[in-house]
N, C-alpha and C positions, 0 to 999 in steps of 0.2 A: 500372370495370364500366359505368357509365352512358355514358362516352365511347365505348366499344366499341358499345354499343347504338345510340347516335346515328349513328355511322359506318355501322353496318349498315343502319339505316333510310335514310340518305342514299344509300348505294351501291345499295341495293335499288330505290329509287324512280327513280334515274337510269338504271340499266342493266338490272337483272333484271326489274323490273315496270314498265318504261317505259310511261307511260299511252298514248302514241301507238303505239309499235311492238309492245308486248306485250299491252296491254289494249284496243287499237284504240278509244281514246276521243280525241275532238278531231281527227278526220280532215279535217273541212271546212277549218279554217284551215291544217292541215298541208299539204294539197294546194293550197289557194288562194293562200297567201302565199309559198310556197317557190320561186317563179320567180326572184326576185332575192335575193341574200344580204343586202342592206341592209334590205329590208322584212321578211325573215325574222328578222333580228337584233332589229329594233324590236318585232316581234310577240312574239318570245321573251322579251325583257326585260319587256314589258308583262304577259305571262302569268305570269312569275315573281313580279312585284309583286302581281298580283291573287290568285294562288293562295296566297301567303304571308299576305297581309293577310286574305283571306277565311277561311283556316284559323284564324287568331287570333280574328277576330270571331265566326265560327260556333261556335267552342269556348265562348266566354263566353255566347253566346245559348243554346246547348244546355244548358250546365251550370247556368246561373243563372236561366233563364226556362222553357225547355221541360221540363226534368226536374222541377224543384220543383212546377210547376203541372200536371204529368202531361198535357202537350199535345205529346208527342213526335211525334204523327202529323202535326204541322204543320211538321216539320223541312224538308221539301223546299221548301215555299213560303217559309219564313223564309230558308233558305239562298239561294234564287234572288233574293229581294229584296236580300239583303246583297251578292251578287255583282253584281247590276245596278247598285246604288249605287256600288260600287267602280269598276266599268267606266266609269260616267259620269264619275267624277272623273278617271280615267286618260285618257279621251278628251278631256276639256277641257284637261288638262295637256299632252298631246301636241300638240293643236291650237295651244296658246299657245306652246309651246317649239320645236316643229319642224313647221311647216305642211307641208313637203314630205313628211315621214314620214307625217303624218296623211293626205295625199292618196294616198300610195303604199299605205297599209294599206286605205284605202277602207272598204267595207262589212264587212271582216273584223274591224275593231276593235270596233264595237258587237256583233259576233257572239261576242265573248268571253263575253258574258252567257249565251248559250245553248250555250257550249262545254261539252260533257258532261264533259270532263277536269277542269275547274275544280269543277263540282258533284261529280264523282266523288271528288276529294280530300277535300272537306268531309264527304261521306257516309262515306267510308272511315275518316276520323278518328273518327267516332262508332262505326261498326261494329267497328273494331279494338279498342275499349275504351280508347283513349287518354284519354278523359275521366275515367275512374275510376282510372287508374294514378297512381303517385307523381309521375312526370315528365310528366304528361299534356300540359301546355301546351307544354313544350319539344319533346316528340315530335311534337305537332301542327305546330309551326313548322318543325321539321326535315323532316317529311314534305311539307308544303306547298312549302317551298323546293326540296327535292329533286325533287319532281314537276315544278315549273317549270323547273328546270335540265335535267331529262330532256326536257321539251317543247322547250326551246331547242336542245338537242343534236340532237334528231330533225329540227327545222326547218333547222338549219345543215347537217347532212349531206345532207338532201334538196335544199336550194337549191344547194349546191356541185355536186352531181351533175347537177342540171337545167341549171345554167349551162354545164357542160361539154358536155352533150348538145345544146345549141343549135348547136354547130359540128360535131357528129358526123353521119355519114351513116346516118340511121335510115330504114328502109323507110316509105313514105308512110302505110301503114295503122296504123303504131305511133306516129306523131308526136302530140305533145300529151298528152292524158290517158292513153291506153293505155300508153305507156312509163312514165308517172308511176306508174301502178298496179303495173306490173311491178317498178319500182325500190322502191316502198314494200314490196311483198311480199318482195323480196330483203333489204331492210334488216331487216324483221321476222324473217326467218330467221336473219340474222346475229346479232341480239340474243337469239335463242333459245340461242345458245352460252353466254350468261351464266347460264342456268337451272341450278339445282342447285348453284351456288357457295355456299360456306359460309366463315365466318371462324373 
């Protein structure tokens, strides 16, 4: 029973409720980093790591600090501080391990801190009641990981299409961001096809 529940949460966050294409969260890095597949993959894996780790840490902070002391109104500030700390660690690790990827991601790597998709996952974990359920921590981890994979999927789809469009004959007025917005809209419409699916 619990395996089916976890698979449902994972499938839902990747396809049905994709944070970028269905919930329209995290559009800035989605459009900014998706010009090249390499940088899109690097950003996607960084976001998976940050979302999963942030989900776990914010789970414990909310359950063992904010709830017992009745200071749940501080959750947004607390969650942003946690996310900022994790992003700082990821930024230092990428700079040390892959300076070329660090340069390719540029300003978008520190912008993971203000990526509303990462904060949205942490807040949704609280609002969906995962904290109080029997499998709360596992559900939180699965949702954070699935949301990150969905973000990576959206980035890779967009970067693949944008790389192909560089050699396409596009009208002058649609080159650059206009065609990117059109493609993002079409991808969102395509992901609407997953809505209403049930297991």
